[in-house]
C-alpha positions in Angstrom: -31.7 67.2 38.6 -34.2 70.0 38.3 -37.6 69.3 36.8 -40.1 72.1 36.0 -43.4 70.4 35.6 -44.8 73.4 33.7 -42.3 73.1 30.9 -44.5 70.8 28.9 -47.5 73.2 29.3 -49.6 70.4 31.0 -52.5 70.9 33.4 -49.8 71.8 36.0 -49.4 75.1 34.2 -53.2 75.8 34.7 -53.1 74.9 38.4 -50.0 77.1 39.0 -51.7 79.9 37.2 -54.7 79.6 39.6 -52.4 79.5 42.6 -50.9 82.8 41.5 -54.2 84.5 40.6 -55.4 87.0 43.2 -58.9 86.6 41.7 -58.9 82.9 42.6 -56.8 82.8 45.8 -59.8 83.8 47.9 -61.2 80.3 47.4 -59.1 78.4 50.0 -60.5 75.0 49.0 -59.5 75.5 45.4 -56.0 76.8 46.5 -55.5 73.7 48.7 -56.8 71.4 45.9 -54.5 72.9 43.3 -51.5 72.3 45.6 -52.8 68.7 46.2 -53.0 68.1 42.4 -49.4 69.3 41.9 -48.4 66.8 44.7 -50.2 64.0 42.9 -48.5 64.7 39.6 -45.1 65.0 41.3 -45.7 61.7 43.0 -46.5 60.0 39.7 -43.4 61.4 38.0 -41.1 60.5 40.9 -42.5 57.0 41.0 -41.0 56.3 37.6 -37.6 56.7 39.1 -38.1 54.5 42.1 -36.9 50.8 42.3 -39.4 48.2 41.3 -39.6 44.5 41.8 -41.7 41.7 40.2 -44.2 39.7 42.4 -46.6 36.9 41.6 -50.2 38.2 42.0 -53.0 35.6 42.2 -56.1 36.4 40.1 -59.3 34.4 39.9 -58.0 32.7 36.8 -54.3 32.4 37.4 -51.0 34.1 38.4 -49.8 37.4 37.0 -46.2 38.7 37.3 -46.8 42.3 38.5 -44.4 45.1 38.9 -44.6 46.9 42.3 -42.5 49.3 44.3 -39.5 47.6 45.9 -39.9 49.8 49.0 -42.2 52.6 50.1 -40.7 56.1 50.3 -40.8 58.4 53.3 -43.1 61.5 52.6 -41.8 64.4 54.7 -43.4 67.9 54.9 -42.7 71.2 56.5 -45.6 72.3 58.6 -48.0 74.0 58.0 -47.9 75.1 54.4 -46.6 71.8 53.1 -49.7 69.8 54.1 -51.7 70.0 50.9 -48.8 69.1 48.7 -48.0 66.2 51.2 -51.6 65.0 51.1 -51.5 65.0 47.3 -48.5 62.7 47.3 -50.0 60.6 50.0 -53.0 60.0 47.7 -50.6 58.2 45.4 -48.0 56.8 47.7 -50.8 55.6 50.0 -48.6 53.1 51.9 -45.7 55.5 52.5 -44.2 56.3 55.9 -44.5 59.9 56.9 -42.3 62.6 58.5 -43.4 66.0 59.8 -41.0 68.9 60.4 -41.7 72.2 62.2 -39.3 74.7 60.5 -40.1 78.4 60.1 -38.5 81.8 59.7 -37.6 83.5 62.9 -37.4 87.2 62.0 -35.1 89.8 63.7 -35.7 93.5 64.1 -33.2 94.4 61.4 -35.2 92.5 58.8 -33.0 89.4 58.7 -34.1 85.9 59.7 -32.9 82.5 60.7 -34.6 79.1 60.3 -35.9 77.6 63.6 -36.4 73.8 63.4 -38.1 72.8 66.6 -39.7 69.4 65.9 -39.4 66.4 63.6 -41.3 63.2 63.8 -40.0 60.5 61.4 -39.4 56.8 60.9 -35.9 55.3 60.5 -34.3 57.0 57.5 -31.4 54.8 56.7 -31.5 53.6 53.0 -34.9 55.2 52.5 -36.1 57.4 49.6 -37.2 60.6 51.1 -39.6 63.1 49.4 -39.8 66.5 51.1 -42.7 68.9 50.3 -43.0 72.6 50.8 -45.0 74.9 48.5 -42.4 77.7 48.2 -38.7 77.3 47.6 -37.4 80.9 48.1 -34.0 81.2 49.8 -33.8 77.4 50.3 -32.9 77.8 53.9 -35.8 75.8 55.3 -35.3 72.9 52.9 -31.5 72.9 53.5 -31.8 72.8 57.3 -34.4 70.1 57.0 -32.2 67.9 54.8 -29.2 68.5 57.0 -31.2 67.5 60.1 -32.6 64.4 58.4 -29.1 63.4 57.3 -28.0 63.7 60.9 -30.7 61.3 61.9 -29.9 58.7 59.2 -28.4 58.0 55.8 -31.2 58.3 53.1 -30.7 56.4 49.8 -32.1 59.3 47.8 -33.7 62.7 48.5 -36.4 64.5 46.3 -37.8 67.9 47.0 -41.3 68.9 45.7 -42.4 72.5 45.6 -45.2 74.5 43.8 -42.9 77.4 43.0 -39.2 77.6 43.3 -36.7 80.5 42.9 -33.5 80.0 41.1 -31.7 81.4 44.2 -33.1 78.7 46.4 -32.3 76.0 43.8 -28.7 77.0 43.7 -28.4 77.1 47.5 -29.7 73.6 47.8 -27.3 72.4 45.1 -24.4 74.1 46.9 -25.3 72.9 50.4 -26.8 69.5 49.8 -25.2 68.3 46.6 -26.4 68.1 43.0 -27.8 64.6 43.6 -30.7 66.1 45.5 -33.6 66.1 42.9 -36.0 69.1 42.8 -39.5 68.9 41.3 -41.2 72.3 40.7 -44.6 73.4 39.6 -42.8 76.4 38.1 -39.7 78.5 38.6 -39.3 82.2 39.1 -36.0 84.2 39.0 -36.5 87.1 41.4 -36.2 87.2 45.2 -36.9 90.3 47.3 -34.5 91.6 49.9 -36.8 90.0 52.5 -36.6 86.6 50.8 -39.9 86.4 49.0 -40.4 85.1 45.5 -41.5 87.5 42.7 -44.0 87.2 41.1 -44.6 84.1 43.3 -48.0 83.8 44.8 -47.8 85.3 48.3 -47.9 83.3 51.6 -49.0 79.8 50.7 -49.7 78.9 54.3 -52.0 81.9 54.9 -53.8 81.3 51.5 -54.4 77.6 52.3 -55.3 77.9 56.0 -55.9 81.5 57.0 -53.6 84.2 58.5 -51.7 83.4 61.6 -50.9 85.5 64.6 -47.6 87.3 64.3 -45.2 86.6 67.2 
């Protein structure tokens, strides 16, 4: 299942437009906040698909039968760029468990790259709903490697992927490598990918725009 949150021309479309706009990107606080907002909307939409249960809630005047989440999801993010999206979802799933993954592109002199996954901190994943956030879904390699690694550590009940902007190439790669049951939630979808694996028109380097440029290794 692929959900483009901009299809309904909601406020998400405005926020994605500001994320892309070079005249707005210089404001790092606004850039992070727009990513956070997209994470909040994605969390709300995903919550509609999660299992619920009925509990008796005592009030000052009686008992109310309330619907609450049957279990909390695991919110996972790829460092460092995924942190604002992750924080947005954590604003809504405020009791969720969390997982953090260090996965990045390790570039070679010929222009190619491989994904290096060096670290993951996570709770037990068996029978858990996992929501993975990363602002840009370009080739899909980082997300696929993350999902494969998490599945090697446990057997999740369901996996959702939340991104600000996705490329159709990356979406197809996830479907092919991880199965069509992996649900992808996007702020918007672009169709072009450069030879170096960057989304066009995209928005640039989300990590740098959110937190500042990093030293090149």
